[in-house]
Kinemage of the C-alpha trace (Angstrom):
@kinemage 1
@onewidth
@group {chain A} dominant
@subgroup {mainchain}
@vectorlist {calphas} color= white
{ca unk a 1} P 2.871 -9.871 2.466
{ca unk a 2} L 4.491 -7.318 4.751
{ca unk a 3} L 6.066 -4.056 3.674
{ca unk a 4} L 6.801 -0.533 4.850
{ca unk a 5} L 4.338 2.165 3.834
{ca unk a 6} L 2.946 5.627 4.367
{ca unk a 7} L -0.803 6.231 4.155
{ca unk a 8} L -1.985 9.841 4.113
{ca unk a 9} L -5.659 10.631 4.648
{ca unk a 10} L -6.152 14.386 5.002
{ca unk a 11} L -4.413 15.436 8.218
{ca unk a 12} L -4.057 11.815 9.409
{ca unk a 13} L -0.978 9.827 8.467
{ca unk a 14} L 0.276 6.297 9.160
{ca unk a 15} L 3.926 5.409 8.621
{ca unk a 16} L 5.245 1.923 9.372
{ca unk a 17} L 5.025 -1.787 8.627
{ca unk a 18} L 1.741 -3.285 7.478
{ca unk a 19} L 0.278 -6.427 5.969
{ca unk a 20} L -1.183 -6.431 2.439
{ca unk a 21} L -3.433 -9.050 0.854
{ca unk a 22} L -5.076 -9.035 -2.573
{ca unk a 23} L -8.490 -10.661 -2.780
{ca unk a 24} L -11.566 -10.246 -5.009
{ca unk a 25} L -10.292 -7.114 -6.787
{ca unk a 26} L -9.384 -5.388 -3.537
{ca unk a 27} L -6.182 -4.656 -1.668
{ca unk a 28} L -6.714 -5.282 2.035
{ca unk a 29} L -4.301 -3.530 4.386
{ca unk a 30} L -4.008 -4.144 8.122
{ca unk a 31} L -1.730 -3.117 10.946
{ca unk a 32} L -1.709 -4.971 14.252
{ca unk a 33} L -1.271 -2.769 17.316
{ca unk a 34} L -0.929 -5.170 20.215
{ca unk a 35} L -3.987 -4.982 22.479
{ca unk a 36} L -5.566 -2.089 20.554
{ca unk a 37} L -7.866 -2.825 17.597
{ca unk a 38} L -6.011 -3.199 14.282
{ca unk a 39} L -5.952 -0.402 11.722
{ca unk a 40} L -7.572 -1.460 8.448
{ca unk a 41} L -7.946 -0.046 4.943
{ca unk a 42} L -9.595 -1.610 1.900
{ca unk a 43} L -8.780 -0.339 -1.585
{ca unk a 44} L -10.939 -1.203 -4.598
{ca unk a 45} L -8.267 -1.747 -7.256
{ca unk a 46} L -10.541 -0.482 -10.030
{ca unk a 47} L -10.637 2.952 -8.319
{ca unk a 48} L -6.917 3.646 -7.938
{ca unk a 49} L -5.498 6.686 -9.744
{ca unk a 50} L -2.014 8.052 -10.381
{ca unk a 51} L -0.208 4.724 -10.060
{ca unk a 52} L 3.548 5.389 -10.264
{ca unk a 53} L 6.789 3.693 -9.311
{ca unk a 54} L 10.209 5.279 -8.836
{ca unk a 55} L 13.409 5.080 -6.808
{ca unk a 56} L 13.597 6.684 -3.357
{ca unk a 57} L 16.820 6.599 -1.356
{ca unk a 58} L 18.018 3.528 -3.276
{ca unk a 59} L 14.813 1.504 -2.972
{ca unk a 60} L 11.792 1.225 -5.196
{ca unk a 61} L 8.512 2.791 -4.113
{ca unk a 62} L 4.996 2.585 -5.514
{ca unk a 63} L 2.438 5.352 -4.993
{ca unk a 64} L -1.223 5.806 -5.886
{ca unk a 65} L -4.457 7.456 -4.768
{ca unk a 66} L -7.836 6.028 -3.846
{ca unk a 67} L -10.146 9.010 -3.560
{ca unk a 68} L -8.492 11.445 -1.147
{ca unk a 69} L -6.200 8.815 0.433
{ca unk a 70} L -2.602 8.554 -0.782
{ca unk a 71} L -0.756 5.228 -0.448
{ca unk a 72} L 3.049 5.057 -0.701
{ca unk a 73} L 4.517 1.549 -0.522
{ca unk a 74} L 8.264 1.049 -0.071
{ca unk a 75} L 10.430 -1.893 -1.040
{ca unk a 76} L 11.146 -3.785 2.185
{ca unk a 77} L 12.513 -7.136 1.084
{ca unk a 78} L 13.165 -9.359 -1.905
{ca unk a 79} L 10.297 -9.511 -4.383
{ca unk a 80} L 8.015 -7.094 -2.519
{ca unk a 81} L 7.667 -4.441 -5.209
{ca unk a 82} L 7.399 -7.076 -7.943
{ca unk a 83} L 4.504 -8.695 -6.070
{ca unk a 84} L 2.811 -5.307 -5.600
{ca unk a 85} L 3.335 -4.296 -9.237
{ca unk a 86} L 1.998 -7.623 -10.512
{ca unk a 87} L -1.206 -7.141 -8.531
{ca unk a 88} L -1.659 -3.372 -8.867
{ca unk a 89} L -0.811 -2.967 -12.551
{ca unk a 90} L -2.980 -5.956 -13.493
{ca unk a 91} L -6.035 -4.009 -12.263
{ca unk a 92} L -5.037 -0.464 -13.257
């Protein structure tokens, strides 16, 4: 599933489209970058904290922390946030 997101890790930040898959209690995130190696994150769903959802500029967004990394996922299509909520809230 593809969506728009912001990932903040200390002074490093990624903002753009990414691919999310849920498998074996983990959320696997990847971003293809053409000829450069892909960016990848793996989130253990049992470790997420501060899971919230709200409205931002007319679209739903979901935010949570995994350790010191903050993940903010934005609605970017039909059924995206429902899919994310179904998978994230089932583990939280």
